VOGU-3710 file (C-alpha; in Angstrom, 3 decimals, decimal comma):
1> mtsirtafel> 119,940/125,035/98,208  120,730/126,107/94,715  118,671/123,485/92,900  116,317/120,556/93,331  119,202/118,237/92,367  121,372/119,577/95,149  118,547/119,161/97,702  117,856/115,621/96,459  121,536/114,630/96,696  121,818/116,145/100,131
11> akekagiddl> 118,731/114,346/101,403  120,042/111,038/99,979  123,331/111,535/101,725  121,708/112,353/105,073  119,408/109,285/104,771  122,390/107,092/103,953  120,867/105,958/100,605  123,434/105,172/98,023  121,500/103,536/95,214  118,552/105,915/94,589
21> rdlrhtcitk> 119,186/107,570/91,232  116,309/110,040/91,018  112,575/109,998/91,348  112,073/109,452/87,630  114,157/106,255/87,657  112,356/105,091/90,815  108,886/105,713/89,413  109,590/104,046/86,039  111,260/101,090/87,746  108,258/100,620/90,045
31> wamqgiaqqa> 105,837/100,781/87,031  107,883/98,101/85,263  107,915/95,935/88,389  104,106/96,177/88,582  103,778/94,864/85,086  102,640/98,049/83,353  103,080/97,705/79,597  106,258/99,216/78,287  104,325/101,246/75,743  102,250/102,818/78,545
41> imaaaghhsi> 105,380/103,621/80,544  106,999/105,177/77,490  103,986/107,277/76,766  103,774/108,485/80,372  107,460/109,262/80,550  107,747/110,819/77,149  110,264/108,302/75,916  110,524/107,840/72,153  112,584/104,627/72,052  112,711/101,373/73,933
51> qqsnayvnmk> 116,396/101,986/74,650  115,644/105,318/76,285  112,939/103,724/78,357  115,069/100,698/79,396  117,752/103,092/80,636  115,381/104,199/83,346  114,467/100,702/84,585  116,846/99,634/87,325  115,878/96,114/88,368  117,986/94,599/91,093
61> dehlkaafks> 118,506/90,878/91,757  115,993/90,963/94,646  113,327/92,532/92,328  113,863/89,735/89,781  113,697/86,995/92,429  110,465/88,471/93,869  108,882/88,700/90,376  109,541/85,058/89,681  108,430/83,865/93,167  104,984/85,205/92,367
71> ltpiqenald> 104,619/82,573/89,586  102,981/79,225/90,278  105,566/76,917/91,666  106,888/74,340/89,200  106,273/70,855/90,507  109,203/68,525/90,210  108,655/65,622/87,829  105,657/67,336/86,337  107,002/66,489/82,910  109,286/63,714/82,033
81> aaqavsy> 112,206/64,397/79,728  110,346/63,135/76,650  107,577/65,699/77,170  109,866/68,653/77,890  110,564/70,997/75,008  113,702/73,150/74,753  114,400/75,755/72,161
//
């Protein structure tokens, strides 16, 4: 191995993992999924802008679905149309 990157890419290939970017992306994505405040993530990662920090968060559709499933279920007909507010 000539570098950590080479070793990482080889390990990914041998494991058959296509969508793992690197451990920094993985860690920052997991922090975001756990609800850690973006400012805390930025400070820990050394990011100086929201854009830089967001580039490391790689949410997939299944992550988004799981995040919203943890919310209290909305009961049908809980509000009638007159009570509902839309912006």
